[in-house]
C-alpha positions, 0 to 999 in steps of 0.5 A, spaced: 833 011 229 838 016 231 839 024 228 845 028 226 841 034 225 841 038 232 834 041 233 835 047 239 841 049 244 845 054 243 845 057 234 850 056 231 855 061 227 859 059 221 864 063 219 859 064 211 855 069 216 860 075 217 861 080 212 854 080 210 849 088 209 840 086 210 835 090 208 833 092 213 835 093 221 834 086 227 833 091 233 826 093 233 826 102 234 820 102 239 817 108 235 824 111 234 824 113 242 831 114 246 834 107 246 840 106 249 844 099 246 848 095 251 851 088 251 844 083 256 839 084 257 841 084 263 845 090 263 838 092 259 834 093 267 840 094 270 840 101 266 833 102 267 834 101 274 838 107 275 835 112 270 829 111 275 832 111 281 833 117 279 828 120 282 825 114 287 826 110 291 820 107 293 818 099 290 819 094 284 813 090 283 815 083 279 810 078 277 811 071 281 812 068 274 820 072 271 827 069 269 830 068 277 836 073 273 831 078 275 829 077 281 839 077 282 840 082 278 834 087 282 836 084 288 844 085 287 843 093 287 839 094 293 832 094 291 826 092 295 822 088 291 814 084 291 810 081 288 804 080 286 801 075 280 802 073 273 803 068 269 802 065 262 797 062 258 790 063 256 788 060 263 791 066 265 792 068 272 793 075 274 793 080 281 793 086 279 801 090 283 798 096 288 803 100 287 805 107 291 807 114 288 814 112 283 814 104 285 815 101 279 812 095 276 815 090 272 810 087 267 812 081 262 809 080 255 811 071 256 813 067 250 812 073 243 804 074 245 802 081 248 801 082 255 793 083 253 792 082 261 796 087 264 795 093 258 789 092 260 789 093 267 794 098 266 789 102 261 785 104 267 790 107 270 788 113 267 793 117 272 798 113 274 804 116 279 808 110 278 812 107 272 812 101 267 817 097 266 816 093 259 820 086 258 820 085 253 826 080 252 822 073 250 818 079 244 821 083 242 818 083 235 811 082 237 806 087 233 805 094 239 809 092 245 814 097 248 811 103 246 806 102 252 812 103 258 816 109 262 821 103 259 821 096 256 828 092 254 829 086 249 835 082 247 837 080 241 841 074 243 835 070 244 832 070 237 839 071 234 846 067 232 850 074 235 853 072 241 851 078 246 846 085 244 840 089 247 837 094 248 833 099 252 829 103 250 825 109 254 820 114 253 824 120 256 832 121 253 836 119 257 842 120 259 848 117 255 851 112 260 859 110 261 858 103 259 864 098 259 868 095 254 865 089 250 868 084 255 871 080 248 873 074 253 865 072 254 863 073 248 868 070 244 867 063 249 861 063 246 862 065 239 867 060 238 861 056 241 857 057 236 862 056 232 864 050 235 857 046 234 856 049 227 862 044 225 861 037 230 865 038 234 866 036 241 859 038 243 861 037 251 866 042 250 861 046 247 856 045 251 862 046 258 863 055 254 856 056 253 855 055 261 862 058 262 859 064 259 852 064 261 855 064 268 859 069 267 855 074 265 851 075 273 857 078 275 859 084 272 858 091 270 852 093 264 858 094 256 858 094 251 855 090 244 860 086 242 863 088 234 863 081 233 855 081 235 855 088 231 858 084 225 852 078 226 846 082 226 849 087 220 847 081 215 841 079 219 834 078 214 828 080 218 822 078 215 824 070 212 826 070 218 820 071 223 815 069 218 819 061 218 818 061 225 811 064 225 810 059 219 812 054 224 808 055 231 803 054 225 804 047 223 805 045 231 799 048 233 795 045 227 799 038 229 797 038 236 789 039 236 789 034 231 792 029 234 790 031 242 795 027 246 794 025 254 797 030 258 801 034 252 797 040 251 799 047 248 801 054 252 797 056 247 790 057 242 792 061 238 797 067 235 794 073 234 796 076 228 803 082 228 805 076 234 812 073 233 813 067 237 821 066 241 819 059 243 812 054 242 811 052 250 807 046 252 804 043 259 806 036 260 803 034 266 808 033 270 810 027 273 812 026 266 816 034 264 822 031 267 822 024 263 821 028 256 826 034 257 831 028 257 827 023 251 828 029 246 835 031 248 836 023 247 834 025 240 837 030 239 831 036 241 834 040 246 828 044 249 829 050 254 825 050 260 822 057 261 823 058 268 825 054 275 822 057 279 824 058 287 820 058 293 817 064 296 811 064 290 804 061 288 802 055 287 799 056 281 807 060 279 810 053 281 805 047 278 807 050 273 815 051 273 813 044 275 810 043 268 811 048 261 816 045 256 820 051 250 819 046 243 824 050 239 821 054 232 827 059 230 828 061 222 833 054 222 828 050 221 824 046 216 817 043 215 820 036 216 825 038 224 817 041 225 815 034 224 820 030 227 820 035 233 812 032 235 813 025 231 818 023 237 813 027 242 808 021 240 813 015 240 816 019 248 808 017 250 808 010 245 813 008 248 811 010 257 804 008 255 802 016 255 798 017 248 
């Protein structure tokens, strides 16, 4: 059976999304710490690194399990970096970094889950003489994140239908940077892709515009958040949308707990109170992950892979990268949509003899 409704993929925009004024502010205040709004997570990271470099010539420590765009951004700035072992999931592999004075340690709150392994280690570093940066891109709304480090970054475009919108937060007053004007040639193309998708126009053209705008992000300086995104973000009702994410996550968790599927397991087994999930990540035997990924896409269910890692990291990190699949559970979807996702996965296991 073919479904017309898409699940996952680029968040759509309609003209009705403009001109609204919400009672909530979707920009997390991180306890009202000093902050700078910008366009993308890459820009927020670049601004954080620039602030850190004002008082340091050390190394940056990054977890092995990291979005390749972070490595690209750090390398493009000519900053030396080292890996340490930190992987998401219930069976977490964590080997603390060994920073020297003025080094910068970056850690990630994965998939909406608070990274307690790193936080527990940080709590033992009583007299630390190095800096700490929290990557909150995947956990922007989870309770407490962004308040532990010297710096924190996050990206709204991962959560809402805005083409851009990110923030750098600091524990100290920030010098106001001279951000370049928003890149309208990028945000406009992405906006039109979102509008095309909402109107069920040419899917290939929509995907081409998304890819083109995403590729352009790798080669530019930090910029202001676009006017278009500010208008869209101003109309979002925060609380009911976050509640829907939690509801969808818990529904899938119950489905996977009730019916065991051979070779497919949740990455996490519980959602702690205060945690707001970005997606529902599952681990799939690596010889079937890509097949399931394509099967779901053929049934109009579009899952992400966080992330495809390059060589140079541990065997454990590479294995996790080859198994992980992120199921969409965002506010666009309801109980019936989540049931359809799970039933599609069950049908895949039956037709491929994995059940």
